[in-house]
N, C-alpha and C positions, 0 to 999 in steps of 0.2 A: 536523928538522920535532919536533912536539908531536907528542903521543897518538902511540898507534898506529900502526903502518905497514900499506895496505890487504892485502899480504899473510900479513900476522900478522894479523889479522882474520879474514879467509878462512879461517887455518891453526884459529884458535878455532871456530870457528863446526863444522868439522869433527869440531875436538874431540870435542865437545859434541852436536851436533845427536841423534846417538841418544839422547841420554837428555831432550833438551829438543825443546816444542812450537814445530813452524814454526806459529805459529798466523796466525788468519786473516784475509785486510782487507775491507772492506765499502765498495763503492760507496752511499754516505747518497746516491742518486736516486730514494727510492719516494716518491710525493704526500703521504703525511705529514713529510716534511720543505720542505714549497712552501711557500716566507714565510718560510724558520727562517735557512737560511745567507745566505752571501757573493751577489749577484746576479750570475747567468754563470758560477757559482765550479764549479770538479769538485773536492769532495771522497771524500773517501776516509778510512777510519776502520782504523788496527792494533789486530786484539783481545785486546791481551795479556796482559788480565783473563782470559785461558785456559791465561797459561803455566800450566807446574811451579808449585805452591805459590802461586797467584794471582795475580803480579807478575812485573815483565821483573826484579827481584833477583835470580830462579831464575837467570840468568845468569853473573853477576859470581858471587853466592856458589859455582856448582859450579865453575867455572874457577878461585875462592879455594881449595878446596878440595881440587881437583886439585897446584895447585902442591907441595901439604904434604909434605915429606918422612917415614921414616916416624916418626924419631924424634918430631915435630912431629905427628902423625895418632894419637901414642900417649898425647900425656899430653891429646890433644883442643881442642876452639874453646871459645872463650865470645866471644858480642856480647852488646851494648846494643839494646834498643829498644819498642816497643810499637807496631809496625810491620810492614809485608811486611816489611823487612829480617831481621826476627828466624822469621817464618812459612820465608824464601826459608833463609839455616840452619840453622835442622833440617833443611828436607827434603833439601836437599844434603848434610849431616850425614849424612844415614842411607842415602842414595843412596852414600857413601863406605867407611861403614863406621868416622865418625869420631864418641867423644862431641860432644855438644855444650850447654855451661851457658848458659842466656839471659834478661839480669836485664830485665827486664819492671819499670813502674813500674806501681802499682795499678790504677789510671784505665784504664786499659788497658781494649780491647771486649772482654770476653771470646771469645768468637768465635776471636780470637787468643791466646789466653792458650790453650785451649784445643785449638785446630788444632800450636801445638807441642808439649804432651806428645801429642797425637796422633801424633806423630814420630819420639815416642821420645826428645825431648829433654829437657832438665834446666831447669824452670823457675822462678826464687827475682823474687819481689813487692818493687821498694821503695820508697819515698812518692813519691819523682816520677823524675824524666829524670837528672836530676842525681846521686838515689842511686842506679839502676842503670849512670850509665858509672861512678862512683864503685867500685861493687861486681864491674863487668866489669874495669877496671885489676888491682885483688884477687885476681882468679883468674890475668891473664895474668900479672903478676910470681911467681904462682904455677906459669907455667908453659903452661898455656893459650895457645894461640895467638889474639890477636883477630881480631874481621874485624871490618873497620870498614865502617857503612852507603856511605859513597859512597867514602871519599877513599881510594882507592887502586887500583894499576895493574888487578889483574883485574878488579874493579868497572868501571874506564872500559870496559876492556878487550868488558866481558862486555856489557853497552850499546849497543860497536859492532857487536856481533855483530847484535843489533835493526838497528840504522843499513843495515848491509849487508842484512838479509834482506826489510824493509821499503825501500829501495832497488829491489831484482832485482826481489822481488813489482809493484811499480809506478813503476818507472821514468818514466812521464811527468806524476810527481808533481813540481812545478817550487819548491812552498813547505812547510816541514813546522815543525809546528803543534804543541811539545813541552814539557811543565809542569813547572816546576823546582824542587829540596826543597831537598840541597847538591849537585845539579849534578852527580851520576855517572849518571843517565842522560841528559842533553843534552849531555858535554860528550863520553860516546862517542857517541851516534849523530851526534850532527850532524858527529865528525870521520871517521866511515865514510860516512854520505851528501855533502858535498866533496869527497873525494877519487874516492868515484865520479861525482859534476856537480859540479864545481868551478862553475858556474852557479846552485846552486840557494841558499834563502836558507834559512832556520835563526832559527826565532823561538821563543826562549821563554817560558814566562808564571810569575808568582810572585804568588802569593796579595798583598795588601798588606801585609797585618802579618808575611810571612813574606820578604821581599824584600831577602837578604841578595847574593844574585846580582848582584839592581843593581844595591845599594849600593854593596857590591866596587866593580865596570864602574866605580861613579864616578869614585871614590876611585880606582881605578886599583892596587888590592890590594887581596887577604884583607880581609873586615870583620867585627865581629859584634856581631850586633845587643842589643841593650837589654834588651828585650821579645820575647815571640812571640805575638801572637794570631790565628789562622787557627781557623776549623775544618777544614779539611785535615791533622789530625796529621799526613801520608805526608809533606806541603812547609813542614815546620816547622823544616825545619835554625833553628839560632840564629848558625849560621855560613858562611861559604865559606873552605874550606882548598886549597894552594897547589897541586894537582894538578888537581884537577875546573875551580879557578877557572882556570886558566895554558890548559889543553885548549879551558875555553869560550870564553875571550879572544880563543882562536884561530878561536874556527869560526862562532860566534855571530855575529848579523849586526844582531839587535833582542832585546831584552824587554820585556813587555806585564806590566802586573800587572792583578788583579783581585780584583776585592770576596767576601766569602761568599757575599753572597744571587746574584752570576750567577752560583758552582760552583754553590747551592743551585737553583736558574733549567734550568740544564743538567742538572743528575742529574734533573730534574722528564722534562726532552726526552729523555734516553736512558729512562725509563719509557717512556712513553707512544712512541715510534718503534719502539726495539728489545727494551723490556721488560727491560732490562739496569739491576741495581738498584747504580748506582757511586756506589761510595763520593766523599767529594768532590776529590781529587788525579785520581782517575779521569777527572772534569766536566773539568777546567782545559781541556784543550785545545780542548772544545768551547764553553765559559763563552767562551773567548776570539775563536774567530772567528765569534760571534754577538754576541759585545758588542763590546769595542772595537776590535777588528780589520773588523771586518766592511763596513767601505766598504774597506775601504784594502785588502780580496781581495778584491775581486770581480772575478772575472774569470779568476783563478788557479787554475793544478789543487794543489789545495791537498790535502795528509795530516796526520791527526792520529793522535795515541795516544790510545786506553785503556789507562793504562800499570797496572792493578791494582785488585782489590775485593775484602779481605776484610773487610767488613762486616756485623758481626750486624743483624739486623731489628731488633731494638729501636730501638739507636743509630742506621740508618737511618731509622724512623719517629720519632723528639724530632729527629732533623734539619729533618726537610720538613716538622713542623709549623709554623717559621718562617717558609714560604713563604705 
């Protein structure tokens, strides 16, 4: 089989559970949700935004840190990210006592830069993401271990612990709707879910302007986008890569695409119903089930995920002005 086996997922979960948070689930059953959700559906959300470092990324980052040998720990790690991965690596490095260097684009939300620095990471700012990745590669060439944001067995395994946890908390769910950026989260979660419940349906969600996994599925191999255009920077991976593509292809049943305005509307719904200040990626699952999947998922037992939210009020306010 492709991807981690269930016994490996259970073992990984036991390895990190003392340092991570078993994030809560919540049934969306209050009167505030009336008319918004698929008709007759039973919808549950997993609030992974309450995870360490504010997103599911902490799971894989911690496993990656635990896998370092003594020489790698001494040399430190490096990551390039303007999003949740940067915060997750910074947090996991601090937890493991490892030095972290984070290369970030200058346009990164200041709350994320400050968050990495508060966790003890050294942050370098660069003109754009391409320049940040170049700096990461230079640091890796000098001896630091590269922590990729989604392509890596530890990232898939970390996400698998989230899927295992969710399916254990809510075994009644028959349909999971999960956002896709680079594919690290959906590949791991789907791998765990399908081993626990082979009859479950797993649906991925991508922005129209960052649909590398959809295009890869259509092409039958990983592809790279010419450009990325979405407000969901956490879902803006410009390409799919072999591991996460392969695991996703094996376990994901379907992918739907959503517009940026649908994510904005879902962000507004989260604020009005749960008082959650969600970044666009955090609202992607909800956007899909109240939008393009609403009719299709009528009567289902649906699980969605609020995957993370590290967004400043300034950035949030600027985005919501577009509604």
